[in-house]
N, C-alpha and C positions, 0 to 999 in steps of 0.2 A: 480582079473587076468587083469580086463582093467584098474586098476590104475597102475598098474607095466608095462603095455602096453604103456600108455600115458606118465610115466615116464622115459621107455625108449626112446621114440619120443624126449622128451625134452633134453634129453641125446644125443641122435644124433644129434639134431638142434645145440646144442652147442657146440658139438664136430667139425661141419663144420668152425664154427668161429676158434675154437682152430687149425685146419688144416692148414686154409691159413695163419693164421698167422706161424704157424711152419714150413710148406713148403717153406714160405718165407727166413725165419731166416735159416734152411737147405741150403738152394741154396746159401747164401752168407755167411757163413761159410763153405760150401763145398768149393767154388772156390776161396773167399779171406783169408779164417781162419781166419775172423774177429769175435769175438763176439760182436756182435751190440746191445748192452742194449735201445739205440733209437729205436728200432723196431717199439714198442709200438706207437712212436709217428707216425709215419707215417699210424698204424691202425685211432688214434685220427684224423688226417689230411683226411684221407679219410672220413670219418664220418662227419666230422664239413663242409668240403666243400660241398657234397652232401646235407646235410641240410638245409644250406644257399642257395642253388642253388634252392630247389623246395618249400621253405618257404618265404624266401625273396627278392632273386632275380628276379626268374619265378616260382610264384606261382602256375600258371598253368599248369606247368610240373608235378606238385604233381596229376594231376585230370586223365593223362594220362598212363595207364601202360607203355608202351613204350617209352615215354619221363621221367617216373621215373627210370626206368631200364637204360636208357643211362644217367641218373644224376648218378647214382649210378658208371657205368662204367666210365664216368670223371672223379669221386671223387677218383676211382682208377689209373686213369692215369696220374690225378695230384699230386698223392704219389707217384709213379714212377718218376714222374720229378722231384720232392722235391730229391727222393734218386739219381738221377742223380748229382743234384746239390751238396748234402753230399758226393757224392763219388769223385766228381773232387776237392772239395775244400778242404775235410777232410780225408776220408777214404781210399784211393790211398797213403797217407803219413803215414799210419798206417800199410803198407804192410809189413813191415820189424820189425815193433814192437811187443814184446812181448803182451800174450792174455789180462795181467792185465792192461796193459797202454792203450790198445785198449777198454776195459770195461771202463775205466776210462774215456777217452775222450768222447766216446759215451754216456756217462751218462754227460758229459758236452753239447753233442749235444741235449740231452734231454731237460735240461734246457735252452738251446738258442730257440729249437723249441715250447716248452710250452710256453715260454712269446712272443713269433712272433708269436702265434697262439691266444693268447689271446688279444695282441695289434690287431691283423687283425679281429678275430672273435669276442670280446668282452668276458665276464666271466659268460656269462648267459647260462643256457642249451637251446636247442634247439628240438624243438618238432617236427618232422616231421610228416605228415600225413600218414596214413594206404596205403599199396599198394593197387592201384587201382585193383578191379577183384578178388582182393585175401583177402577180408576184412572179408568173413566168418570164419566159422569154420565146420570139419567134425565130424558125431558123432560115437564115437566107445564104444558102450554099457551102450550108458548113461551118457557117457564123451564126452566134448569137447575138440578139438585140433585145434588151429589156420592154417587156410590152408596156409599161408605164411612160415611156419616153416617147410611145410611141401617142399614146393620149396627150402628152404634151405639146407633140408636134403638130397635132390637128388643133390645140386650143390656139394655138397664134394667129392663124388664118381667121378663126372665129371670133374671136377678139377686135380683130381689125373689120372685121363686116359689123359686129354690133357697133364699134365706135361710128362707122360710117353712117349707120343707119341713125345712131343717135345724134349726130351733128350735120345730117343733110334731111332727116325727115321728121325732125321735130322741131318745136319753136324753141326749146332752151337750147338746141343745139345751133341753129342758126343764129340764135343770139351771141352763142359762143363764138361762132366763126365770123359774125360782126364784131364782136370786141377784139378778137384776135388782128382783124383786119384796121378798124380804125374806134378804139373806144371811145374818144372824145365825141365823135359823131352819134355814138350809140347814145353818149347820155344826154347829149343835146335833142336827139328826137325823144326823150323821156322815158329810156329804161337806165334803172339803177345800175351799175355795174358792181355792187358790192355783191348779191347773191350770185350774180355768175362769177365772179373772181373765186366765192368762197366754194362753189360747186365744181369749180375746175379743179381747185386743190384738195379736195374731198375726192373728186373722182381720179384724179392723180397718182393721190396717195394712196388710196384702196389698188390702182391697178400694180404700185409698187408691194404693197402687203400681199397681194395675190401671187405676184412674180416669185417672192419669199417662201410662202408658206407651200407652192409647187414645187420647191426643191426639197419638201422634208422627205420623200420616199428614196432620195438621191444621195443625199447629204448631211448630216448634223447640220442643228442650227447651234450660232456659237457668235460670239460678239465681235468676230473679224469681218462678219459679212458686208456691212456697210462699204465701207472703203475699196474692198477688195471688188464690187460690183460698182459704186458709182462713177470711177473713172474710164471704164468700156462704155458706160450708157452715156456719159458725155460725148464719148467718142460718136457713139451711133447716130445722137440726136445732132451733134454738128456734121457730121458726115453725109445724114439725111437731109439736113435741111433745115434750119430753124423754124419751128412751127407747121412743119409738115410730116403728118403721120404716115402718109404713104411713104414719103423719104426714108423714114425710121424705120418703117417695115422692111424698107428693101438694102437699108442698111446694117440692120440686126442680122439679115441672112447672109449678107457677105462678110459680115465679122464672124459669126458662126460658122460658118463654111471654113474660112480663113483659120480661125481659132482651132477648128478640129484636125484639121488638115498640118495644122503647125505643130501640135501634139503629137500626132504622131509620124511624123517625118521629120520635123527638125524643132524638137523638144525645148530646144535652148534658144531657140530665136522667135519663138510662137507670139511672144510679147513684143520685139521688134517686127514684126509680120504685120500685127495689129495696126501697129500706130505708123508704119510706112505705108499701108493700105489708106489710113485716112490722110496723109501727107500726099499721094499721089492723087487722090480724089480730089481734093483742096486745090493741089494746083491747078489742075484742069478746070474742077469746079467750083469756082472761090465762094460760093455760095450751098453747097452741097450738092447731092443727087438730084434733089427735087424743092432744092430752097426757091423762096418768092420773097420779094420785097414786103416787109411787116410794115404795120403802122408805126408812127412814133412813139416809143416809148418815153420813160421818164427820161431826160436829158440833164448831164450835170451843168448848173449853174456853172458858166466863167467866171473862175476864180485867181486872182494874181498870185502869184509865188508870194508868202509873206516871209522875206528875207531879214526883217528888223523888227523882232518882237517888241511889244512894250507892255510896260504895266506887270502883271504876274507871269507873264509868258516870258517876258526877260529875264525875272527872276528866277523862276522855275528852271532854263536854260543854264544861266550862271550857276545856280545851287547844283545841277546835274553833273557839268562840267567839273566844279571841284570835287564834286564827290565822288565820282568815277578815278579821278587823278588821286586823291586820298586814299582809296580801295586800291587800285593800281600799285599803286607804291608801298603795299603792305600795312597802310593805317590801319586794316579794319581786321587782322591776320590772314594764315592762308587762305582759310574757307573763303572771307569776303574777296581776298585777293582775286582767287580762281574766280567768285562769282562776276567780278567786275571786267574779269579778262571774257568771260561768257558775252557779257551784254556790250563790249565794246566790239567783239570780233561781229556781232549780230547787229549793233550800230552801223558797222562799216558794210555788210550784207545787204542791209535795208536803204542804206545811202546808195546803193548801186541802183537798186531797184525804183527808190525813189527819184533819182534823178531822171531813171526813163519814164515813169510817170508822171510825175508833175510838170516837168518841164514840156516833156515829147507827147504826152497821152497815150503812150505805149503800154499795153497790157502785159503780163506776163503770169501763166500761172506754174509755169515749169523753170523758172530761174535757179532752182537748185542745181540743174544742169551743169552749170558754168561753176559754181559754187564748188559741185562735184569733182568737177575737171581740174579744177585749182587745185583742191585737196589731193586727191591720186597721184596730179603729176608730181607736185611737192614731195609726196611720201614716195613714190617709185623713184624719183630721181635721187633721193636720199639712199634710198634702200639699194638701188641696183649701182648706182655709180656714187655715193658716198658724199654728194654737195653738200656744202654747207647750206645754212638759212637763205643768205643773198641770193645765190645763185637759183637754189630751190623756189624761191618767190620771183624769180625772173622769169624759169621754165614754166611755174603755174601761168602767170600771165599771159605769156605767148601760148599757151596750148588754148587756154580759154578766149584769147583773141583771135588765134587762127579759127577755131571751130565756129565762132561767132561770126566772122569774116564771112565765111561758106554759107553759112546758115542763115544769117542776116540778109542777104542778098536774093533768097529767096522768102523769105517771111513777110518784111518791112512793108510788103505790097498790100498785106492783109491788114485788117483792124479789127478790133473790139474781140469778141467770142473766139474767131476764126484764128486772130493771131495770137491768143491768150493758148487755144488749146493745141495749134501748133509747137509752141514753144514748150508744153506739158507733153507732146510724142517726143521732141527729143530729151527731154527729162526722164520719161520713163525708159529711152532706150539705153542712155547713160546707166541708170540703175539696173537694168537687163543686162547689159556689158560688164558692170563692175561684179553683179553677181554670178554670171555664169562663166567668165574667163575665169576659172580656179586658179589656172597654171599660171597668171600674171599677176591679177588684183587678189588673189586669195579666195576667192566668193565671200562667204557669208563668214569667213573667218577672219576677214579683212586681212590689213596689213597692221601691224603692231610691232614696237618695241622702236619706236622714231627717237631720235635724238638730237632733235634740228637746234632745241633750246636747252644747253647746259643748267643743271641744277644755280650755277654759280652764278649764271646770265639772266635769272628768270627775274631779278627786278629789273635789268636794264630792258630787258625784252617787254616788259607789263610798262613801265615808262614810255619807252618809242612807241607802243602800240596806243596808248592814251594820247600822245602827241601827234600822230597818224591821224585818228579818230577828228582830233580838234581842227588839223588841217584840211581834211576831207570837207567837214562841215564849211569851214571858212569856204573851201573850193568851192562847193556846192553856190557858196551865197552870190560868189563872183562871180559864176558860170549863169547864174540865173537874172545877172545884172548885166550882162556880156551882150553884145551885139548878135551873137550867135544863138545865147539864151532868149533874145527876142525873138527871134527867128523860131527857134523851137516852139514857142507859147503861140504865136501865130498858127504855125502849123496844126498844133494840139487844139487850138480853138476854132480856126475856121480854113481848113485846106482848101478847099475851092478857090477862096479868097488867096490865099497864100500862093497857090499855082500861077494864078491870072496875073498878083503882082510879081512873076517872075522868080520865085524863091524854088531852089530845087529841092521840093518836097521830099523825095525819094532818097536823095543823098543824104539830107538832114535825119531824117528819122533813121538811117542807115549808121550815120556817124554813131548819136548818142545808144541806138542799140550795142554796138561794137565797145564803147567806153564803159558801158554799163555791164556788160560779160567780163571784159576784163579786170574790173573793180572787184565783182564778185569772184572772180577767179583767186585774185588776191585774198579777199577775205577766207575763201576756202582753204589756201595755203597757211593761211596765218592759224586757222583752226587745227589744220594738221599737226601744226609746229606745237602748239598749245595742247591738244589734247594726247600726242605722241601715239594716236592711232588712227585709222581709217575705215568706214565700214559703209558698205553699201547704203546705209540710211541715210547717207548724207545727200543723197541724190532723190530721196523719195519726195512723193508729194506732200508730207508734213513740214518736209523742210523749205519747201517753195512758200508754205503757206505759213511758215513762221516769217519769211519775209513780209509777205501781203500782211500779217496782223500788226508786224512793227510799225509798218508805214501808214494803216488807215487807224490805228489805236492812237497813236501818236498825232497825225494829222497828215495827210498828204503833202497838204499845200503850206503846211510849216516848216520853217528850216529846223526849228530842234524837235519837230516833229518824231522822226526816229530815233533819236536818244530818250525821248518819254518813252515810247513804246518798245523800246527793246528793255527799258529801266523796269516796266512793269511787267513785261514778259518773263524776263529773268527770276524777278523778283516772287512771282506769282509761283512759277514753278519749283522756286527754290523754298519759302516760306510755307506755301500752303501743301505741299507735298510732305511736310514733318508729320506725320502720325494721323494724315487726313486722306483716306482713301480714295474720296469722291473730288478730288481737288482738281481735275481735269472738268468736271460737271461746273464746277463752282467759277471758274476762269472760264468756262463757254458762257455763263449768266452774264457774266460782268463783259463780255466782249457785246453780246446783244445788247446790253443795256447801253453802252456807250455807242454805236451804233444808232440807237433809236434815239438816245437823248443828246448826243452831240456828234453828227456824222463826220464832220470836219475835224474828229480827234478831241483828246485830252487837250494838246498844245491850241486847240482852236477855242476850246471852251475858255481856257484862262486868258487868249486873244481878246475876247470878246466879253469878259469880266474884268479885263486891266482897261478897255475903253469904255466902260460903262460909267 
């Protein structure tokens, strides 16, 4: 019984951190309608700044409880100030942009902030001292629980109470809630939304920074804190209900308790339990625990899929096709051939997501799940059964299609962020299985030594890969012009009208989802054949974001958009990474620039220039 109580207290302590993050993210989304993937960066900034304050700059502050607490508040304020700068430079330019573009732009902000903090604070972990006066433990039935964690448990309800008073008892809070419900009407009544948006971003980022700074007596501050916490924060926000701080509080409690119990009883399935909990909640309550309808946010202008680029767009497409073919055939040497192959596989992976997004309007934050299933299926089939490449590709596609057929039947009835988070849940489950099922997948050691493509057959493999990519681009063009493609776009643009017209909306969405998953599985199998190794990172959030990046950077509604996006991303990773330690930050700045200047992507920009 005592063990259960201790684990419950651990869960409540972790829940406080999740609630601080989720409350800030909920405020920002509720008022600005921005899906801020960079929220974890402000969490990390608060932790790193406070840690350096009490260990490097003013070590004496670490010996006083009042000064230590003040340093934690300074970390939160610095995070809020950084949020104000981000709002002024980037976020306010995204208020009229669809959620996917916001996600990619704020991912670029994450890359930029990560490298900025690495430059400013250094790459090393910072071990802050334990909190003065709360270094001991309390005894509960022979077990001990840290005093400091009791303080963090108490802070959760206090912060919720403070937010309730702010939002319900102050004029600023009432206007914030009004902006959450109907920002257009608030503007019509003469209230400028800009200060409210700035205030929401500052407060949300300060809460994230506070959550990070409060971790210092428990764990060291490091440069991996941002991504580690932001995924579970999104889980809490979506599970609680977008725009509901109360829902975020109860979802944080639930996830915190499940996290604590999972670590103690099912350590290898903790992540799976968290995402399965979210999936069950969303299956029972599609809008989350306390979700409620929100006022309309920025809506995407209906765009026709541009399957026949003109002018500069067509020239760029032809140039890229010829360049990839030349590189794949070895015209630029072994290194160039390898880069071109990376680009072609990324192009095929991106096409799988583009077909689903551009034509069907379905969003996935976890498309890496099917990429990873294909990669592992091909690798394990070759390792255990000795199959050759054609059969390995077939096994990969079959597994991806099978999982998508089951998973898609459940999730295609959802839409928007909820569908995206369910897909992310699947990807995280696949990643957890790949990491922890060591006897079958090799765990972190991966599956290595694959010989799916012999050295003598490399040139033929690369040429075939290039032909396959061009055929798939042509196939996407034909699909967009077919009756089924027209039905897909009707479902995307006007689902209620399409349903009233007799179109089987769910079946159409299901079909494109399963097709997209099969193509992603094929890309994963080709990746395994090309690299000769497969590691759990193929199912990571970063892999899913790579697919989103190539689609949105090139232009989601442009036929050659994925080719442009994959070329940019592969070139940036290869060329900027040579002797330049902060190339990811530079890539992040470029991503933000593209999303602000040309949300329709590089090819959309060239298309407009060609028609001008």
